[in-house]
C-alpha angles and dihedrals in degrees: 000000000000127000130191109262125226119216116295098225104132115098129196094277092050092047094048092046092052091050095048098046088049090053097045105054126129086297102093092046092051099041096045094084090041091057098040093049091056094058108072090178095054095245093128093126088075091065088058092045090050089051091052092049090050091051093046094051092045090046090067089062093046092047095051092048096040095049092048097043108029099176134134111272102040109204091027091065095038091057093042092056101035101049099047130237101312101026091041094056091049095047094044090047090052090053092052089045091052092046092050089058102039104033097067089043091051089050091047094047091052092049093046090047088052091053093048093048088050087064087077086072103029129028103240129181122217097270093046089054090051091052090051094048093047092045091052092056089051091050092051090049092057091046090054097042094093144074116310094240089058089048088053091055092048090051091055091052091049091045092053092058091046093055094043092050094050091046090052090053092047096047092045092053097043092052093049102042115159101170141017125246115235115238101178132049119260132215114349094347118112141187087233098059124111090232092058095050092043091058091041088056092051094044095044091058086067098039095047088051087056091053095048112115100058087113097049090108089066091063087056093045094129091058100048122104114231091359094183088070106019098052096057092039095050091049096052094040090052094050095045093047096046094044091055092046093048094049093047092046092053092047091048098049097039091045088065103032113051106248090213090067097049116114128199093246096052090125098173098042097137093045090051089048092056091044090055091053104037107009137254097311091058089051089055093047095050090047089055090050092048088053088052089052090050090052092047092052092050088052092056094042094054091043092056098040093049089067095057101071088041092057092047093048092047087054093051093248098108139032108313095226090070090065093070120114122206107268095233108013094046102219130118096267098168091057090048093050094050095045094049092044092054091043089053093049093047092047090056098041103040136063121227109263134166097290095153096090094043093049092049093046091052092051099046099066103041102026113027102029090034091057092047089057091041095056090053091050091051092049090050093049102040105014125223097289114113095021110139089206124027118195114238120253095004126224094022095077090052093051092046092046095052091046093049094046092050089051091051092045091055089047090061089068115197090006088072087065090047091054091048093050092050089052093049092050088052091053091052093048091048094054092044091054090047090054091050090052091052092049091051092049092060 
């Protein structure tokens, strides 16, 4: 299978920046109180450690596939190649189907979250928040509607502010510590109890969501320089860097604000933390920076997702119009326009709900577990020779990855059923469209 390649203009710094700003959006600031409030024994750091381990194990699969098949669309192409002619078309279609549903909702949720967090600074009514969220999607669209090398430079600028903001939060907390964070169970509590792993499962749904994005570079595979080296490196650098930042940020904030007093709906926890240390003006400044981070993440999310329908259309497995590249700027502009348009509409029509579990549940079956199976099929068919990156201790990472993802899927509760239903509907639609194609061919 051959796909038209876009320009390879993104280097390792660009790729790593895009991954990291995708990972660190408004998510970690919002989910921090959700995770802390679930752990009555203060062992919430283990949910973040579990999330990092999950990302690291899964990263071996992404790195092997991404380095070998560096094409636009990421998972779409991995499934298309791994599962053969019939199974590949079905699995890749299901991924595009899933993306078509969740991507505009992810965009909308980020934009709505931005508008709601802005209410810390400005008192906004419902319609004003909708105007802000819709306007943010439009702004991101204009930032992305340009050549990929310019996008790479913008991503580095956005990434720099993200890192500086998180470092400011970390240094402020570490230099004003008032209490320690427990790392080991006390008394009769144990790491091997059902209660501990039940709360780890619930907390890790939120923390894993905050790590998602380490693979964004794979969706841009056709635009990465030296992809055989830069794709794996950018993935592992992103995970290691963000894991350290998340752990230090949790230790910093919870070392100042008593974790026992944190409630799930403490929306402005980090802003309150900075207010407590430096005063109200510092709370305002860090809120502005968090909003910048949210915008940067939305930038990276839309950039990666816009390449998925393009890859499917270029392969003849989606509407042909999505395969068009801009005549002078050479990026999939139709896909970008449609994604941002739907994101704008959803941000205006919908309220922000708890979409984290539903998004994760939808991805686990088709994307994460599907890729785990796919990499085994590819190894069986072609062997390990010629792989630019070979995962360590194969097949152990695959076994661990499937086990972890099934554990997380069950931890999403009813959302696991929701994800399964969406996948089944996609299967029905795929076979109906195949039948229509056969009828037209006669």
